[in-house]
C-alpha positions in Angstrom: 59.8 135.1 23.4 56.8 134.3 25.6 58.7 131.3 27.0 61.7 133.6 27.8 59.5 136.1 29.6 57.8 133.4 31.5 61.0 131.8 32.7 62.5 135.2 33.6 59.4 136.1 35.5 59.7 133.0 37.6 63.3 133.8 38.1 62.4 137.3 39.2 60.1 136.0 41.9 62.7 133.8 43.5 65.8 135.4 42.2 69.1 133.8 43.4 71.8 135.8 41.8 74.4 133.9 39.7 78.0 134.0 40.7 80.5 134.0 37.9 83.5 134.4 40.1 86.6 132.5 39.0 90.3 133.0 38.8 91.3 135.9 36.5 94.5 136.5 34.5 96.7 139.6 34.6 98.9 138.8 31.6 97.9 138.7 27.9 96.0 135.5 27.3 95.8 135.3 23.5 98.6 134.0 21.4 99.4 133.5 17.8 99.0 129.9 16.5 101.4 128.2 14.1 98.5 127.7 11.7 97.6 131.4 11.6 98.0 133.2 8.3 99.7 136.5 7.9 96.2 138.0 7.3 95.0 136.6 10.6 98.0 137.8 12.6 97.7 141.3 11.1 94.0 141.4 12.0 94.6 140.2 15.6 97.3 142.8 16.0 95.0 145.5 14.7 92.3 144.9 17.4 92.0 147.3 20.3 93.7 146.1 23.5 90.3 145.7 25.2 89.0 143.4 22.5 88.7 139.9 23.9 90.6 138.5 20.9 93.4 141.1 21.0 96.9 139.8 21.5 97.3 142.4 24.2 94.0 141.6 26.0 94.0 141.1 29.7 91.0 140.2 31.9 89.5 142.8 34.1 89.4 142.2 37.9 86.4 140.4 39.3 83.9 143.0 40.5 82.2 140.7 43.0 79.2 142.2 44.7 80.2 145.7 43.6 79.2 144.8 40.1 75.6 144.2 41.2 74.9 147.5 42.8 73.2 148.9 39.6 71.9 147.5 36.4 74.9 148.5 34.3 77.6 147.0 36.6 81.3 147.7 36.2 83.2 147.9 32.9 86.8 148.5 33.9 88.3 148.4 30.4 85.4 150.2 28.8 84.9 147.7 26.0 81.1 147.6 26.4 81.0 144.3 28.3 80.4 144.1 32.0 83.4 142.8 33.9 81.7 139.8 35.4 80.3 138.8 32.1 83.7 139.2 30.4 85.2 136.8 33.0 82.4 134.4 32.4 83.0 134.4 28.6 86.7 133.9 29.1 86.3 131.0 31.5 83.6 129.3 29.4 85.7 129.4 26.2 89.3 129.3 27.3 89.6 125.5 26.9 87.9 125.3 23.5 90.1 123.6 20.9 88.0 124.9 18.0 86.3 128.2 17.2 87.4 129.9 20.4 88.2 133.2 18.8 85.0 133.1 16.7 82.8 132.2 19.7 84.6 134.9 21.8 83.6 137.5 19.2 80.0 136.2 19.0 79.6 136.2 22.8 81.2 139.6 23.1 78.8 141.1 20.5 75.8 139.6 22.3 77.0 140.9 25.7 77.5 144.4 24.3 74.0 144.2 22.8 72.4 143.1 26.0 74.2 145.9 27.8 72.9 148.5 25.4 69.3 147.4 25.5 69.3 148.2 29.3 69.3 151.8 28.3 65.6 152.9 28.0 64.4 149.4 27.3 60.7 150.5 27.3 61.5 152.5 24.1 63.3 149.6 22.3 60.9 149.5 19.4 60.4 153.2 18.8 64.1 153.9 19.1 65.0 150.8 17.0 67.6 149.9 19.6 66.6 146.3 19.1 68.6 146.4 15.9 71.7 145.9 18.0 70.4 142.7 19.5 69.1 141.4 16.2 72.5 142.0 14.6 74.2 139.9 17.3 71.7 137.0 16.8 72.0 137.3 13.0 75.8 137.1 13.3 75.5 133.9 15.4 73.2 132.4 12.8 75.6 133.4 10.0 78.4 131.4 11.8 76.1 128.4 12.3 74.9 128.3 8.8 78.4 128.7 7.4 79.6 125.7 9.4 76.6 123.7 8.3 77.3 124.5 4.6 81.1 124.1 4.8 81.0 120.8 6.6 77.9 119.5 4.9 76.2 118.9 8.2 72.9 116.9 8.4 70.0 118.6 10.1 70.6 116.6 13.3 74.3 117.4 13.2 73.5 121.1 12.7 71.1 121.1 15.7 73.8 119.4 17.9 76.4 122.0 16.8 74.1 124.8 17.6 73.2 123.4 21.0 76.9 123.0 21.8 78.1 126.5 20.7 75.2 128.9 20.7 75.1 131.5 23.6 71.3 131.5 23.2 71.2 127.7 24.0 73.8 128.0 26.8 71.8 130.2 29.2 73.8 133.3 28.5 70.8 135.4 29.2 70.6 134.0 32.8 74.3 134.9 33.3 73.8 138.4 32.0 70.4 139.3 33.6 71.5 138.1 37.0 69.8 140.5 39.4 66.2 141.5 39.9 66.7 145.0 38.5 68.4 143.7 35.4 65.6 141.2 34.8 63.0 143.9 35.2 64.7 146.0 32.5 64.9 143.0 30.2 61.2 142.3 30.7 60.5 146.0 29.7 62.6 145.4 26.6 60.6 142.3 25.6 57.3 144.0 26.4 58.3 147.0 24.2 58.8 144.6 21.2 55.8 142.4 21.8 53.2 142.5 19.0 55.2 144.7 16.7 56.2 144.2 13.1 59.9 144.0 12.3 61.8 144.3 9.0 63.3 141.3 7.3 66.7 140.1 8.5 69.7 138.7 6.8 72.1 136.3 8.4 75.2 137.7 6.8 78.7 138.5 8.1 78.1 142.2 7.8 75.9 141.8 10.9 79.1 140.8 12.9 81.1 143.5 14.7 84.2 141.3 14.2 85.2 140.0 10.8 84.9 136.3 11.7 86.6 135.3 8.4 89.9 136.9 9.6 90.1 135.0 12.9 91.6 132.0 11.2 89.0 129.5 12.2 86.3 129.4 9.5 
Protein backbone atom coordinates (compact mmCIF):
# COMPACT_ATOMS: atom_id res chain seq x y z
CA UNK A 1 0.00 0.00 0.00
CA UNK A 2 2.89 2.37 0.77
CA UNK A 3 4.16 1.83 -2.78
CA UNK A 4 0.74 2.71 -4.19
CA UNK A 5 0.53 5.88 -2.11
CA UNK A 6 4.04 6.91 -3.14
CA UNK A 7 3.33 6.40 -6.83
CA UNK A 8 0.02 8.24 -6.60
CA UNK A 9 1.68 11.08 -4.72
CA UNK A 10 4.20 11.52 -7.51
CA UNK A 11 1.38 11.42 -10.01
CA UNK A 12 -0.47 14.05 -8.01
CA UNK A 13 2.45 16.46 -8.22
CA UNK A 14 2.69 16.33 -11.98
CA UNK A 15 -0.72 15.05 -12.89
CA UNK A 16 -1.35 14.60 -16.58
CA UNK A 17 -4.88 13.31 -16.89
CA UNK A 18 -5.50 10.03 -18.70
CA UNK A 19 -7.67 10.09 -21.78
CA UNK A 20 -9.72 6.96 -22.29
CA UNK A 21 -11.59 8.32 -25.32
CA UNK A 22 -12.28 5.73 -28.01
CA UNK A 23 -15.07 4.90 -30.41
CA UNK A 24 -18.26 3.84 -28.64
CA UNK A 25 -21.08 1.52 -29.73
CA UNK A 26 -24.79 2.37 -29.77
CA UNK A 27 -26.14 -1.14 -30.44
CA UNK A 28 -26.12 -4.13 -28.07
CA UNK A 29 -22.57 -5.50 -28.04
CA UNK A 30 -22.97 -8.86 -26.30
CA UNK A 31 -24.13 -11.98 -28.08
CA UNK A 32 -24.92 -15.58 -27.26
CA UNK A 33 -22.20 -18.06 -28.23
CA UNK A 34 -22.85 -21.48 -29.74
CA UNK A 35 -21.07 -23.03 -26.75
CA UNK A 36 -23.33 -21.34 -24.19
CA UNK A 37 -25.48 -23.64 -22.08
CA UNK A 38 -29.13 -22.94 -21.40
CA UNK A 39 -28.17 -21.98 -17.85
CA UNK A 40 -25.68 -19.38 -19.14
CA UNK A 41 -28.18 -17.96 -21.63
CA UNK A 42 -30.87 -17.68 -18.96
CA UNK A 43 -28.43 -15.96 -16.63
CA UNK A 44 -27.31 -13.45 -19.27
CA UNK A 45 -30.94 -12.73 -20.13
CA UNK A 46 -31.69 -12.10 -16.45
CA UNK A 47 -29.08 -9.36 -16.07
CA UNK A 48 -30.16 -5.73 -15.95
CA UNK A 49 -29.74 -3.87 -19.23
CA UNK A 50 -27.02 -1.65 -17.75
CA UNK A 51 -24.92 -4.65 -16.68
CA UNK A 52 -21.89 -4.81 -18.98
CA UNK A 53 -22.58 -8.51 -19.65
CA UNK A 54 -26.27 -8.07 -20.44
CA UNK A 55 -27.43 -9.09 -23.91
CA UNK A 56 -29.17 -5.69 -24.09
CA UNK A 57 -26.17 -3.66 -22.90
CA UNK A 58 -25.07 -0.60 -24.86
CA UNK A 59 -22.12 1.67 -24.16
CA UNK A 60 -22.76 5.12 -22.71
CA UNK A 61 -21.59 8.19 -24.66
CA UNK A 62 -18.05 9.42 -24.07
CA UNK A 63 -18.26 12.16 -21.40
CA UNK A 64 -14.95 13.74 -22.50
CA UNK A 65 -13.89 16.65 -20.26
CA UNK A 66 -17.38 16.96 -18.75
CA UNK A 67 -16.66 13.74 -16.93
CA UNK A 68 -13.72 15.30 -15.09
CA UNK A 69 -15.49 18.29 -13.56
CA UNK A 70 -16.06 16.59 -10.21
CA UNK A 71 -14.73 13.50 -8.49
CA UNK A 72 -17.78 11.35 -9.23
CA UNK A 73 -17.92 12.02 -12.97
CA UNK A 74 -20.86 11.01 -15.16
CA UNK A 75 -22.75 7.72 -14.95
CA UNK A 76 -25.37 7.93 -17.69
CA UNK A 77 -26.86 4.46 -17.29
CA UNK A 78 -26.60 4.56 -13.49
CA UNK A 79 -24.89 1.19 -13.14
CA UNK A 80 -22.38 2.50 -10.61
CA UNK A 81 -19.52 2.79 -13.11
CA UNK A 82 -18.28 6.12 -14.43
CA UNK A 83 -18.90 6.39 -18.18
CA UNK A 84 -15.26 6.94 -19.16
CA UNK A 85 -14.23 3.93 -17.07
CA UNK A 86 -17.00 1.83 -18.61
CA UNK A 87 -15.75 2.68 -22.10
CA UNK A 88 -12.20 1.84 -21.04
CA UNK A 89 -13.27 -1.58 -19.72
CA UNK A 90 -15.15 -2.36 -22.92
CA UNK A 91 -12.29 -1.38 -25.20
CA UNK A 92 -9.72 -3.23 -23.12
CA UNK A 93 -11.66 -6.49 -23.12
CA UNK A 94 -13.67 -6.46 -26.35
CA UNK A 95 -11.11 -8.51 -28.30
CA UNK A 96 -10.42 -11.07 -25.57
CA UNK A 97 -11.01 -14.58 -26.85
CA UNK A 98 -11.20 -16.09 -23.37
CA UNK A 99 -12.69 -14.98 -20.06
CA UNK A 100 -14.12 -11.76 -21.55
CA UNK A 101 -17.39 -11.97 -19.62
CA UNK A 102 -15.63 -13.01 -16.41
CA UNK A 103 -13.10 -10.20 -16.64
CA UNK A 104 -15.85 -7.72 -17.51
CA UNK A 105 -17.66 -8.70 -14.32
CA UNK A 106 -14.46 -8.43 -12.25
CA UNK A 107 -13.46 -5.05 -13.70
CA UNK A 108 -17.02 -3.80 -13.24
CA UNK A 109 -17.10 -4.79 -9.58
CA UNK A 110 -13.76 -3.13 -8.93
CA UNK A 111 -14.86 0.05 -10.73
CA UNK A 112 -18.04 0.20 -8.63
CA UNK A 113 -16.00 -0.30 -5.47
CA UNK A 114 -13.58 2.47 -6.40
CA UNK A 115 -16.51 4.79 -7.07
CA UNK A 116 -18.05 4.04 -3.68
CA UNK A 117 -14.85 4.61 -1.69
CA UNK A 118 -14.81 8.19 -3.01
CA UNK A 119 -17.72 8.86 -0.65
CA UNK A 120 -16.25 10.05 2.66
CA UNK A 121 -12.94 8.23 2.10
CA UNK A 122 -11.50 9.63 5.33
CA UNK A 123 -14.03 7.47 7.22
CA UNK A 124 -13.37 4.29 5.25
CA UNK A 125 -12.21 2.31 8.28
CA UNK A 126 -14.79 3.45 10.81
CA UNK A 127 -17.67 3.06 8.34
CA UNK A 128 -16.28 -0.26 7.04
CA UNK A 129 -16.75 0.94 3.46
CA UNK A 130 -13.45 -0.74 2.66
CA UNK A 131 -15.37 -4.04 2.68
CA UNK A 132 -16.61 -3.17 -0.81
CA UNK A 133 -13.08 -2.84 -2.14
CA UNK A 134 -11.90 -5.95 -0.33
CA UNK A 135 -14.78 -7.96 -1.79
CA UNK A 136 -13.81 -6.90 -5.32
CA UNK A 137 -10.20 -7.94 -4.76
CA UNK A 138 -11.24 -11.23 -3.15
CA UNK A 139 -13.48 -11.96 -6.14
CA UNK A 140 -10.53 -11.43 -8.49
CA UNK A 141 -8.35 -13.73 -6.40
CA UNK A 142 -11.10 -16.38 -6.36
CA UNK A 143 -11.06 -16.36 -10.18
CA UNK A 144 -7.26 -16.57 -10.35
CA UNK A 145 -7.05 -19.40 -7.82
CA UNK A 146 -9.83 -21.35 -9.55
CA UNK A 147 -8.01 -21.12 -12.89
CA UNK A 148 -4.76 -22.20 -11.23
CA UNK A 149 -6.45 -25.22 -9.70
CA UNK A 150 -8.59 -26.22 -12.70
CA UNK A 151 -5.69 -25.95 -15.15
CA UNK A 152 -3.02 -27.21 -12.75
CA UNK A 153 -0.86 -24.14 -13.35
CA UNK A 154 2.67 -24.01 -12.01
CA UNK A 155 3.61 -21.06 -9.82
CA UNK A 156 5.26 -19.25 -12.74
CA UNK A 157 2.29 -19.93 -15.00
CA UNK A 158 -0.03 -18.61 -12.31
CA UNK A 159 2.02 -15.41 -11.96
CA UNK A 160 1.95 -14.85 -15.73
CA UNK A 161 -1.80 -15.46 -15.81
CA UNK A 162 -2.36 -12.95 -13.03
CA UNK A 163 -0.15 -10.35 -14.69
CA UNK A 164 -2.06 -10.76 -17.94
CA UNK A 165 -5.59 -10.54 -16.59
CA UNK A 166 -5.59 -8.78 -13.20
CA UNK A 167 -6.97 -5.21 -13.12
CA UNK A 168 -4.60 -4.56 -10.22
CA UNK A 169 -1.58 -5.42 -12.36
CA UNK A 170 -2.89 -3.56 -15.41
CA UNK A 171 -2.86 -0.05 -13.93
CA UNK A 172 -6.63 0.13 -13.50
CA UNK A 173 -6.17 2.47 -10.53
CA UNK A 174 -4.38 4.97 -12.78
CA UNK A 175 -7.30 4.88 -15.21
CA UNK A 176 -9.87 5.39 -12.48
CA UNK A 177 -8.12 7.98 -10.31
CA UNK A 178 -7.26 10.20 -13.27
CA UNK A 179 -7.61 13.72 -11.85
CA UNK A 180 -5.92 15.51 -8.97
CA UNK A 181 -9.11 15.61 -6.92
CA UNK A 182 -9.77 11.90 -7.39
CA UNK A 183 -6.22 11.06 -6.38
CA UNK A 184 -6.54 13.22 -3.26
CA UNK A 185 -9.65 11.31 -2.23
CA UNK A 186 -7.94 7.98 -2.85
CA UNK A 187 -5.02 9.06 -0.69
CA UNK A 188 -7.50 9.90 2.07
CA UNK A 189 -8.96 6.41 1.71
CA UNK A 190 -5.55 4.74 2.03
CA UNK A 191 -4.64 6.99 4.96
CA UNK A 192 -7.85 6.03 6.76
CA UNK A 193 -6.94 2.34 6.52
CA UNK A 194 -3.25 2.67 7.33
CA UNK A 195 -2.14 0.99 10.55
CA UNK A 196 -5.50 -0.62 11.30
CA UNK A 197 -6.41 -4.25 11.92
CA UNK A 198 -8.70 -6.03 9.46
CA UNK A 199 -10.79 -9.20 9.74
CA UNK A 200 -9.69 -12.33 7.92
CA UNK A 201 -10.77 -12.60 4.30
CA UNK A 202 -11.96 -15.46 2.11
CA UNK A 203 -11.34 -15.69 -1.62
CA UNK A 204 -14.70 -17.23 -2.41
CA UNK A 205 -17.26 -16.74 -5.17
CA UNK A 206 -19.71 -15.25 -2.68
CA UNK A 207 -17.52 -12.13 -2.72
CA UNK A 208 -18.40 -11.62 -6.40
CA UNK A 209 -21.39 -9.47 -7.36
CA UNK A 210 -21.82 -11.59 -10.49
CA UNK A 211 -22.05 -15.38 -10.40
CA UNK A 212 -18.92 -16.06 -12.42
CA UNK A 213 -19.80 -19.75 -12.71
CA UNK A 214 -22.87 -18.91 -14.80
CA UNK A 215 -21.05 -16.83 -17.42
CA UNK A 216 -20.01 -19.96 -19.32
CA UNK A 217 -16.25 -19.46 -19.14
CA UNK A 218 -14.98 -21.13 -15.96
